[in-house]
PASEBA-1860 file (N, C-alpha, C; in nm, 3 decimals):
! residues 205
1> XXXXXXXX> 9.251/10.883/13.047/9.161/10.786/13.107/9.020/10.802/13.051 ~ 8.951/10.691/13.040/8.813/10.691/12.994/8.721/10.720/13.112 ~ 8.657/10.836/13.109/8.577/10.880/13.224/8.467/10.779/13.260 ~ 8.406/10.716/13.158/8.293/10.630/13.186/8.328/10.483/13.206 ~ 8.453/10.447/13.186/8.492/10.306/13.194/8.498/10.259/13.339 ~ 8.445/10.139/13.363/8.447/10.080/13.496/8.552/9.970/13.501 ~ 8.639/9.977/13.599/8.741/9.874/13.620/8.692/9.774/13.723 ~ 8.707/9.647/13.691/8.673/9.541/13.786/8.803/9.479/13.836
9> XXXXXXXX> 8.822/9.484/13.966/8.949/9.446/14.025/8.932/9.345/14.137 ~ 9.029/9.256/14.148/9.041/9.171/14.266/9.139/9.244/14.357 ~ 9.098/9.275/14.479/9.183/9.351/14.569/9.238/9.262/14.680 ~ 9.361/9.293/14.722/9.428/9.213/14.824/9.525/9.300/14.901 ~ 9.578/9.246/15.010/9.667/9.324/15.095/9.805/9.260/15.105 ~ 9.904/9.348/15.108/10.041/9.314/15.143/10.084/9.417/15.246 ~ 10.129/9.370/15.362/10.163/9.460/15.471/10.038/9.542/15.503 ~ 10.049/9.675/15.503/9.933/9.759/15.532/9.879/9.827/15.406
17> XXXXXXXX> 9.925/9.781/15.291/9.883/9.843/15.165/9.780/9.755/15.094 ~ 9.691/9.821/15.019/9.589/9.749/14.943/9.620/9.760/14.794 ~ 9.611/9.646/14.727/9.645/9.639/14.585/9.526/9.586/14.507 ~ 9.528/9.611/14.376/9.424/9.558/14.289/9.485/9.509/14.159 ~ 9.427/9.401/14.104/9.467/9.351/13.972/9.341/9.328/13.888 ~ 9.358/9.338/13.760/9.247/9.320/13.665/9.184/9.182/13.685 ~ 9.054/9.180/13.704/8.981/9.057/13.731/8.992/8.957/13.615 ~ 9.010/9.008/13.493/9.016/8.920/13.377/9.144/8.837/13.373
25> XXXXXXXX> 9.243/8.880/13.447/9.368/8.803/13.453/9.364/8.694/13.559 ~ 9.266/8.703/13.649/9.257/8.610/13.763/9.175/8.487/13.726 ~ 9.232/8.370/13.749/9.159/8.245/13.724/9.090/8.195/13.850 ~ 9.157/8.202/13.961/9.096/8.159/14.087/9.180/8.202/14.205 ~ 9.122/8.187/14.324/9.192/8.218/14.449/9.179/8.097/14.541 ~ 9.290/8.058/14.601/9.289/7.941/14.690/9.355/7.972/14.822 ~ 9.315/7.898/14.923/9.386/7.902/15.050/9.523/7.839/15.031 ~ 9.612/7.864/15.125/9.746/7.805/15.118/9.737/7.653/15.123
33> XXXXXXXX> 9.815/7.590/15.036/9.829/7.445/15.036/9.977/7.412/15.033 ~ 10.010/7.285/15.042/10.151/7.246/15.044/10.220/7.289/14.915 ~ 10.338/7.346/14.930/10.418/7.390/14.816/10.545/7.306/14.811 ~ 10.574/7.250/14.695/10.697/7.172/14.675/10.810/7.266/14.636 ~ 10.915/7.269/14.717/11.028/7.357/14.692/11.108/7.310/14.571 ~ 11.172/7.407/14.503/11.252/7.378/14.385/11.396/7.423/14.412 ~ 11.493/7.334/14.403/11.633/7.374/14.424/11.677/7.476/14.319 ~ 11.756/7.574/14.364/11.816/7.674/14.275/11.715/7.761/14.201
41> XXXXXXXX> 11.595/7.773/14.257/11.494/7.861/14.196/11.525/8.006/14.232 ~ 11.473/8.102/14.155/11.489/8.243/14.192/11.437/8.267/14.334 ~ 11.492/8.363/14.407/11.456/8.385/14.548/11.308/8.407/14.572 ~ 11.238/8.468/14.475/11.097/8.498/14.497/11.005/8.381/14.457 ~ 11.061/8.274/14.401/10.980/8.156/14.366/10.978/8.060/14.483 ~ 10.859/8.039/14.539/10.845/7.953/14.655/10.848/7.805/14.618 ~ 10.805/7.773/14.497/10.801/7.635/14.453/10.687/7.612/14.356 ~ 10.630/7.492/14.358/10.519/7.459/14.268/10.410/7.387/14.347
49> XXXXXXXX> 10.290/7.391/14.294/10.179/7.315/14.350/10.115/7.231/14.240 ~ 10.042/7.130/14.282/9.964/7.047/14.190/9.820/7.097/14.197 ~ 9.780/7.169/14.093/9.645/7.226/14.090/9.560/7.146/13.992 ~ 9.486/7.050/14.045/9.402/6.962/13.965/9.481/6.899/13.850 ~ 9.601/6.851/13.881/9.680/6.780/13.783/9.772/6.867/13.700 ~ 9.770/6.996/13.722/9.857/7.088/13.647/9.959/7.149/13.743 ~ 10.086/7.146/13.704/10.191/7.201/13.788/10.195/7.353/13.769 ~ 10.177/7.426/13.880/10.172/7.571/13.877/10.285/7.628/13.962
57> XXXXXXXX> 10.369/7.716/13.905/10.471/7.782/13.985/10.409/7.885/14.080 ~ 10.466/7.896/14.199/10.413/7.987/14.300/10.519/8.089/14.339 ~ 10.480/8.215/14.335/10.570/8.326/14.366/10.523/8.397/14.492 ~ 10.617/8.434/14.578/10.584/8.515/14.695/10.587/8.662/14.652 ~ 10.471/8.724/14.643/10.465/8.861/14.591/10.534/8.960/14.685 ~ 10.534/8.931/14.815/10.605/9.017/14.909/10.753/9.026/14.871 ~ 10.814/8.911/14.846/10.955/8.908/14.810/10.979/8.977/14.676 ~ 10.888/8.955/14.582/10.906/9.013/14.449/10.902/9.165/14.453
65> XXXXXXXX> 10.820/9.221/14.543/10.806/9.366/14.550/10.897/9.429/14.654 ~ 10.975/9.346/14.724/11.072/9.402/14.817/11.024/9.418/14.960 ~ 10.907/9.361/14.993/10.862/9.364/15.132/10.936/9.257/15.213 ~ 10.938/9.276/15.344/10.995/9.173/15.431/10.903/9.051/15.432 ~ 10.963/8.934/15.448/10.884/8.812/15.453/10.802/8.802/15.580 ~ 10.703/8.717/15.578/10.622/8.695/15.698/10.571/8.552/15.697 ~ 10.532/8.505/15.814/10.480/8.369/15.826/10.340/8.362/15.767 ~ 10.313/8.259/15.688/10.180/8.241/15.632/10.082/8.204/15.742
73> XXXXXXXX> 9.959/8.250/15.729/9.857/8.220/15.830/9.725/8.186/15.761 ~ 9.619/8.182/15.839/9.489/8.141/15.785/9.432/8.240/15.685 ~ 9.484/8.364/15.684/9.437/8.464/15.589/9.513/8.462/15.458 ~ 9.628/8.396/15.456/9.713/8.393/15.336/9.640/8.326/15.219 ~ 9.656/8.382/15.102/9.590/8.328/14.984/9.687/8.318/14.866 ~ 9.654/8.229/14.774/9.725/8.217/14.647/9.631/8.263/14.536 ~ 9.671/8.367/14.463/9.593/8.416/14.350/9.654/8.358/14.222 ~ 9.575/8.283/14.149/9.622/8.220/14.025/9.583/8.307/13.907
81> XXXXXXXX> 9.683/8.343/13.826/9.659/8.432/13.713/9.718/8.373/13.586 ~ 9.679/8.429/13.473/9.739/8.391/13.346/9.799/8.515/13.280 ~ 9.926/8.503/13.241/9.996/8.613/13.175/10.056/8.562/13.045 ~ 10.002/8.606/12.935/10.053/8.565/12.803/10.064/8.413/12.791 ~ 9.961/8.344/12.834/9.957/8.199/12.820/10.024/8.122/12.932 ~ 10.091/8.190/13.023/10.156/8.122/13.135/10.070/8.137/13.260 ~ 10.043/8.026/13.326/9.965/8.027/13.450/10.060/8.020/13.568 ~ 10.044/8.112/13.663/10.124/8.110/13.785/10.039/8.161/13.900
89> XXXXXXXX> 10.084/8.131/14.020/10.015/8.179/14.139/10.106/8.270/14.219 ~ 10.049/8.371/14.282/10.131/8.453/14.371/10.063/8.464/14.507 ~ 10.147/8.465/14.610/10.100/8.461/14.748/10.081/8.602/14.800 ~ 9.966/8.627/14.863/9.936/8.757/14.924/9.894/8.736/15.069 ~ 9.898/8.845/15.147/9.863/8.835/15.289/9.717/8.798/15.308 ~ 9.631/8.859/15.228/9.487/8.831/15.235/9.420/8.889/15.112 ~ 9.302/8.838/15.082/9.221/8.890/14.971/9.105/8.968/15.030 ~ 9.081/9.088/14.976/8.977/9.174/15.033/8.841/9.154/14.968
97> XXXXXXXX> 8.832/9.188/14.838/8.701/9.182/14.773/8.718/9.199/14.622 ~ 8.607/9.181/14.552/8.599/9.217/14.410/8.539/9.356/14.404 ~ 8.612/9.448/14.342/8.575/9.589/14.349/8.555/9.647/14.209 ~ 8.456/9.733/14.197/8.431/9.806/14.072/8.455/9.954/14.098 ~ 8.547/10.013/14.021/8.573/10.156/14.037/8.576/10.222/13.901 ~ 8.549/10.351/13.899/8.554/10.426/13.774/8.700/10.455/13.740 ~ 8.733/10.443/13.613/8.870/10.469/13.570/8.909/10.614/13.596 ~ 8.809/10.700/13.607/8.838/10.842/13.632/8.898/10.866/13.769
105> XXXXXXXX> 8.884/10.770/13.860/8.940/10.785/13.995/9.086/10.741/14.002 ~ 9.138/10.688/13.892/9.275/10.635/13.890/9.370/10.741/13.834 ~ 9.478/10.766/13.907/9.577/10.863/13.865/9.710/10.794/13.836 ~ 9.794/10.853/13.749/9.925/10.794/13.723/10.006/10.786/13.852 ~ 10.089/10.684/13.865/10.164/10.668/13.989/10.281/10.765/14.000 ~ 10.315/10.808/14.121/10.439/10.884/14.140/10.559/10.792/14.121 ~ 10.678/10.846/14.133/10.799/10.767/14.108/10.810/10.649/14.202 ~ 10.760/10.664/14.325/10.769/10.557/14.424/10.642/10.556/14.506
113> XXXXXXXX> 10.579/10.439/14.519/10.458/10.425/14.598/10.480/10.314/14.700 ~ 10.478/10.350/14.828/10.496/10.251/14.935/10.621/10.167/14.913 ~ 10.725/10.231/14.862/10.851/10.160/14.841/10.855/10.079/14.712 ~ 10.750/10.085/14.632/10.743/10.007/14.508/10.768/10.100/14.390 ~ 10.855/10.059/14.300/10.887/10.141/14.184/10.765/10.157/14.093 ~ 10.754/10.274/14.032/10.635/10.307/13.953/10.620/10.217/13.831 ~ 10.729/10.157/13.782/10.719/10.073/13.664/10.629/9.952/13.687 ~ 10.610/9.913/13.812/10.524/9.799/13.844/10.378/9.839/13.864
121> XXXXXXXX> 10.352/9.969/13.863/10.220/10.019/13.902/10.148/10.081/13.782 ~ 10.027/10.038/13.760/9.947/10.090/13.650/9.886/10.224/13.686 ~ 9.853/10.241/13.813/9.793/10.365/13.860/9.756/10.353/14.006 ~ 9.709/10.464/14.063/9.666/10.466/14.203/9.521/10.514/14.207 ~ 9.434/10.427/14.257/9.293/10.462/14.266/9.263/10.532/14.397 ~ 9.195/10.647/14.388/9.158/10.722/14.508/9.013/10.690/14.543 ~ 8.996/10.612/14.648/8.863/10.577/14.695/8.824/10.672/14.808 ~ 8.708/10.651/14.868/8.657/10.744/14.969/8.755/10.765/15.084
129> XXXXXXXX> 8.807/10.655/15.138/8.890/10.669/15.257/9.021/10.591/15.248 ~ 9.060/10.556/15.128/9.184/10.479/15.113/9.236/10.489/14.969 ~ 9.363/10.448/14.955/9.424/10.442/14.824/9.437/10.297/14.781 ~ 9.422/10.273/14.652/9.431/10.139/14.596/9.540/10.139/14.489 ~ 9.643/10.057/14.508/9.754/10.050/14.414/9.723/9.944/14.308 ~ 9.714/9.986/14.183/9.683/9.893/14.074/9.814/9.841/14.016 ~ 9.835/9.711/14.030/9.958/9.651/13.981/9.948/9.614/13.833 ~ 10.056/9.635/13.761/10.067/9.589/13.623/10.145/9.458/13.626
137> XXXXXXXX> 10.074/9.347/13.623/10.137/9.217/13.646/10.243/9.183/13.542 ~ 10.225/9.229/13.420/10.325/9.198/13.317/10.456/9.271/13.341 ~ 10.451/9.377/13.422/10.574/9.447/13.459/10.632/9.384/13.586 ~ 10.543/9.347/13.679/10.589/9.281/13.801/10.661/9.151/13.766 ~ 10.601/9.077/13.672/10.662/8.953/13.622/10.696/8.975/13.476 ~ 10.814/9.028/13.451/10.856/9.059/13.315/10.873/8.932/13.233 ~ 10.894/8.948/13.105/10.912/8.832/13.017/11.030/8.747/13.063 ~ 11.140/8.812/13.104/11.256/8.737/13.152/11.227/8.668/13.284
145> XXXXXXXX> 11.148/8.734/13.371/11.107/8.671/13.497/11.025/8.546/13.470 ~ 10.927/8.559/13.378/10.839/8.447/13.350/10.915/8.330/13.289 ~ 11.015/8.362/13.208/11.097/8.257/13.149/11.173/8.183/13.258 ~ 11.225/8.258/13.354/11.299/8.199/13.465/11.208/8.117/13.554 ~ 11.088/8.169/13.578/10.991/8.098/13.660/10.949/7.967/13.592 ~ 10.922/7.975/13.462/10.880/7.857/13.387/10.990/7.751/13.385 ~ 11.113/7.796/13.371/11.227/7.704/13.370/11.237/7.632/13.504 ~ 11.220/7.707/13.613/11.226/7.648/13.746/11.110/7.551/13.768
153> XXXXXXXX> 10.992/7.587/13.719/10.873/7.504/13.740/10.880/7.372/13.665 ~ 10.958/7.367/13.557/10.968/7.245/13.478/11.066/7.144/13.537 ~ 11.144/7.186/13.636/11.243/7.095/13.692/11.184/6.975/13.765 ~ 11.074/6.991/13.840/11.025/6.877/13.919/10.931/6.786/13.843 ~ 10.938/6.784/13.709/10.843/6.706/13.630/10.844/6.558/13.671 ~ 10.963/6.501/13.688/10.970/6.360/13.724/10.918/6.336/13.864 ~ 10.939/6.435/13.953/10.889/6.422/14.090/10.738/6.407/14.091 ~ 10.671/6.486/14.004/10.525/6.485/14.004/10.467/6.370/13.921
161> XXXXXXXX> 10.543/6.318/13.826/10.484/6.225/13.730/10.426/6.103/13.797 ~ 10.490/6.056/13.905/10.440/5.936/13.971/10.315/5.966/14.051 ~ 10.291/6.092/14.082/10.177/6.127/14.167/10.059/6.177/14.084 ~ 10.091/6.243/13.973/9.982/6.291/13.888/9.934/6.182/13.793 ~ 10.028/6.101/13.747/9.994/5.999/13.650/9.988/6.057/13.511 ~ 10.075/6.016/13.422/10.076/6.070/13.285/9.954/6.021/13.208 ~ 9.906/6.093/13.109/9.955/6.228/13.079/9.897/6.328/13.177 ~ 9.962/6.445/13.195/9.907/6.547/13.282/9.774/6.595/13.225
169> XXXXXXXX> 9.682/6.626/13.315/9.552/6.671/13.268/9.565/6.811/13.210 ~ 9.488/6.837/13.107/9.490/6.968/13.042/9.395/7.061/13.116 ~ 9.419/7.195/13.103/9.328/7.290/13.166/9.188/7.272/13.111 ~ 9.090/7.299/13.197/8.952/7.289/13.151/8.925/7.385/13.037 ~ 8.844/7.340/12.944/8.814/7.422/12.827/8.754/7.554/12.870 ~ 8.806/7.661/12.813/8.754/7.794/12.845/8.839/7.868/12.944 ~ 8.922/7.795/13.025/9.004/7.862/13.124/9.120/7.931/13.055 ~ 9.126/8.063/13.068/9.237/8.139/13.015/9.235/8.156/12.864
177> XXXXXXXX> 9.130/8.112/12.795/9.125/8.126/12.650/9.071/8.264/12.615 ~ 9.132/8.333/12.519/9.083/8.465/12.480/8.937/8.458/12.437 ~ 8.859/8.550/12.491/8.719/8.559/12.453/8.629/8.462/12.526 ~ 8.689/8.376/12.611/8.607/8.280/12.684/8.525/8.352/12.789 ~ 8.400/8.310/12.803/8.314/8.371/12.904/8.362/8.333/13.042 ~ 8.364/8.428/13.132/8.405/8.401/13.269/8.284/8.409/13.360 ~ 8.267/8.312/13.448/8.153/8.313/13.538/8.163/8.428/13.636 ~ 8.049/8.469/13.688/8.048/8.577/13.787/8.126/8.535/13.910
185> XXXXXXXX> 8.197/8.631/13.968/8.277/8.600/14.084/8.192/8.608/14.210 ~ 8.233/8.535/14.315/8.156/8.535/14.438/8.179/8.662/14.517 ~ 8.102/8.677/14.624/8.118/8.791/14.711/8.249/8.780/14.788 ~ 8.292/8.891/14.848/8.416/8.891/14.925/8.407/8.788/15.037 ~ 8.521/8.726/15.066/8.525/8.626/15.172/8.528/8.486/15.119 ~ 8.481/8.464/14.997/8.493/8.333/14.936/8.628/8.323/14.869 ~ 8.681/8.201/14.867/8.819/8.187/14.826/8.838/8.157/14.679 ~ 8.763/8.062/14.626/8.789/8.019/14.489/8.700/8.095/14.394
193> XXXXXXXX> 8.759/8.177/14.307/8.679/8.263/14.220/8.598/8.186/14.118 ~ 8.635/8.062/14.094/8.561/7.982/13.997/8.465/7.884/14.064 ~ 8.456/7.893/14.196/8.357/7.811/14.264/8.404/7.671/14.294 ~ 8.527/7.634/14.252/8.577/7.500/14.280/8.634/7.495/14.420 ~ 8.639/7.376/14.479/8.699/7.362/14.610/8.849/7.386/14.603 ~ 8.906/7.430/14.716/9.051/7.448/14.719/9.115/7.315/14.690 ~ 9.207/7.309/14.593/9.264/7.183/14.550/9.361/7.125/14.653 ~ 9.376/6.995/14.650/9.476/6.929/14.733/9.600/6.904/14.650
201> XXXXX> 9.714/6.916/14.713/9.837/6.893/14.641/9.875/6.746/14.648 ~ 9.950/6.699/14.548/9.997/6.562/14.549/10.126/6.548/14.626 ~ 10.179/6.657/14.684/10.304/6.653/14.756/10.282/6.676/14.903 ~ 10.372/6.628/14.982/10.362/6.650/15.126/10.264/6.555/15.188 ~ 10.239/6.570/15.319/10.149/6.477/15.388/10.006/6.492/15.345
END
């Protein structure tokens, strides 16, 4: 580990555990909105949403990591990330804050952490009064998982076409592009990391 390196993380909760992911992988955070279900999708794929004209697959992270399901509430959030050019959202119980920690406080994970296999965990950060589990998203969503998710997300194209209006809008310039400058993130408690309003979906009431 690099003693002087500072990690910037978006932290969130599942059950009673606190997790963190690299801030550079996060595009935005939104409150729960209507999700369109997809027939025959993998069990952990909840469906898709219309995010400003772009169809985004949504994964329930609790199911993916083996936690029991729970009813979504006002604290539930969707974290939108980009992994190797693929944009997807995953559902968490709540979002805590944007945190800066020294890499020297992070230790390699044991074989099992809170019931989660170590292959999904980049490390465990030891803070003053709590532990922070750093997820390796590319392991949580492997290449085969992402292929399956993408395949499922492409099924409802005709369903959305009448509501989005062809052609589908392209992502805003700079979003998810390597080397693109990212705006400063807001303080904890704000939902959308890019400052945009929570999007409305074209599906449902």
